[in-house]
N, C-alpha and C positions, 0 to 999 in steps of 0.2 A: 504494500500500500504506500503510495507516494505521499510524503509529508506535505502539508500545506504551509504557505508562508505565514508570518505573523499577521494578525488581524490588521487590516488597513494597508498592508504593503501591497502595492500594485492594484488597489481597489479604488473605485470611484467613491467620492464622498457620499453620494446618494444616487440611487438608481433613477434614471430620468422618468421611466414609466410610473414608478411609485409616486414621485413628486407631482407628476402631471395629474394622476388620478386623485390625489389628495386635494390639489388646487381646484380641479373641476368640481369635485364633490362639495367642497366648502362653498364655492361660489354659487352652486346650484341651490344648496340648502338656504344660504343667506338670501338669495334672490327670491325664493319662494316666500320666505318670512317677510321680506320687505314688501313684496306685492300684496301679501295678506294684510299687513299693517296699513298700507296705503288705501286698500279697498275698504278696510274698516273705518278709515278716516274720512271716507266719502269723497276722495279726490278723483276727478275725472281725468281722462287722457288729455294731456297737454304738455307743453314744453316744461312747465313747472313740475309736472308729475315725473317726467323723465329726469329732470335735474335732481329732484328729491330722491328718486330711485337710485341714481348714481351716487349721490352723497351718502345715503344710508347704506348702500351696498359696500362702499369703501370703508365706512366707519365700522360696520359690523363684521366685515370680512377680515380687516387688518389683524385683530387679536387672534382669530382662529388660524389665519395664514402663518402668523409668527409662531404660534404654539405648535402647529402640526407640520409646517413645511420649512420655514426659515430656521427656527431653533434646532430641529433635528439635523438639518443640513450643516449648520455651524458646528454642532457637537461632533458630527461625523468628520468634518474637516479638521477639527481640533484633535480628535482621536487619531486621524490619519497622520497629521504632522508629528504627534507624540510618538506613534509607532515607528514612523520613518526615522525620527531622530534616535530612538532607542536602537533600531536596527543598524543605523549608521555607526553609533557608538560601539556596538558589539563587534561589527566587522572591522572597524578601524583599530580596535584594541587587539585583534588577532595578529600575531607576528608573521603570518603567512599571506601570500597574495591570494585574493579571492575574486573570482569572476562569475558572472551569471550569464549563461549563454542560452539563446533560444533554439527552437527546433531547426532553424535554417543555418545555425552555426554562427550567428552574429552576437557580439558581446553587448549586453544590455546594462551591465553594471560592472564596475571595477573599483576596488578599494585603493587606498594610497600606497599600500605595500607593493602594488604592481610597479610603481615608479622605481622603487629600490631594486626590485628583481629584474625587470625588463627594460627600464630606462624610459618607458612611456608614461606621460601624465595620464591619469584615469580618463579625462575627457577626450584624449586622443584615441582611446580604444573603443569608446561607446559608438556602436553602429558598425564597427569594423568586424570582418570575419576573424574568427579565432585562429584561422590558418595563418594569419599574420605572425603568430608566435611559433609556428611550426617551421623547422628548417626546410628549405626548398626541396631537398632530395626526398623528403617524406610526405610532401603535400598531396601527391597523387593518391596515396593510400588513406589519408586521414578521413575524407568524406565517408568511405565505406565503414570505417570504425565508428564514426559518429552515428551513422544510420543504424548500425547494429545495436549501439547502446540505447538509442531511443526506442528501438523495436522491442527490446527486453530490458527496460530501464530498472535498475536496482542499484543501491549504493555499492560502490566498489573502490578499491585502491589499486592504482597502477604504478609500476616502477619498482616494486619489490621483486628482486631476483633478476631484473634486467635494467639496463640503463636507458632512460628516456631523456631526450634532449629537446630543449626549447631555444628559440632564436630571440636574442635581445635586439633592441633598436639599433645598436651599433654593428649588428651582424654576428657578434660572438655567440657562442652556444654554451648553455649551462645544463648540467644534469639535474633532474628533479624527480620528485614523486608527486602524484596527484590523486586526490580523493574526489570522487564524483558522486553527487547526490541528486537524484531527480526530484523535481518539485512541480506541483500543479499550481498555476496562477490564473487569475481571470483572463490574462492575455494568452494563455496556452501553456504547453509543457516547457519547462526550463530545466537546466542542469546547473547546480551550484558546484563550481570547481575550486578546490583549495590546493594551491601549489606550494610545495616546500623545496627550497633550494638545498641540494645535498652536495654542493661543491666541496665544502669543508670536510664532510664525512668521507667523500671519495678520496680527497687528498690524504686524510688520515689513514684510510684503508690502504692506500698505495704506499704510504710510509711504513705501515705495519708489515706489509708484504715484503718490502725492501729490507726491513730490519730482520725479518725471519730468514730471508735469503742470505743475508750477511752472516747470521748465526750459523746457518747450515754450512756455508763456505768455511767459516772458522772451525766448525766441528770437524769437517773433513780434513782440514789442514792439521788440526791437532791430532786426530786419529792417525793420519799418515805419519806425522812426526813420531808419535809413540810407537807405531809399528816399526819404523826405521830404527828407533833406539833399541827395541827388543832384538831386531836382527843383528845390530852391531854388538850387543851384549852376547848373543849366541856365538857370533864369529870370534869374539875375544875368548869366550869359554873354550871354543874348539881349539884355538891356537894355544891356550894355556895347557889344555889337556894333551895336545900334541907334544908339548915341551916337558911333559911329565909333572906339570904343576896342577894344583886344584883349581877348579873353575871359580873365578872371583864373583860371578853374578848368579843369583838365584832367579831363573826365568821360568820357574814352575807356575802352574795356574794359580795356586794358592798365594804365591808371592806377588804375582801380578794383581790378584784380587785385593791383597792388602795395600798395594800401592795406589789403588784408585781412591779419589777423594770421597770422604764419607758424605752420604746424602742427608744425614742428620745435622 
């Protein structure tokens, strides 16, 4: 089940049909009441009757129109502004770049972290295709992936286990992970994309791999040196025994085991 956006986000302050029905209903009721009052007053059809009808209709309709049409509309507008401000504060407090993309692949919202990650001001991306952030060599496959996502929309995380690359404004590329979350809005299906720059993580991983490789090389050098020392000791032992002298080195397994550094 797709999550819905916060109340008021992407919604109109008041539905036009509802406001129109309320307005027409109020005017109709007040008009009937005015005509009944004028008929009871014994006024005949004349310009003065029309004037009185208009004045009374305006005076009597105004409170009802304010109570049932204008005031609810203002309250909805206020709620909309408050929800939009709350939504803005939430997405701006997140340290990740956030994009809202429609079914056609166009960006409809971007937070300020986008500037830090991609070099674009948020307003530069609104209305642009999300493929602007895709390296050119991958753009021909991106539409099919987007179509498949909307066809079977569900929250998912991409980039774990493989490297995804995004294109910055200056043309450089960065590795990233992305979380996709489908949303239903009054304007149609949307996907909320949260992008995380993993450049530092990849750099640290590369340094860790290099350090491990260096340790492996050191281990091989050390083992080769120890093996060479053992061979030299055996050669010295052989020479000593050939001269009728006792072997100066103990190269038995137990001796070699005792010479190893203690793991404790």
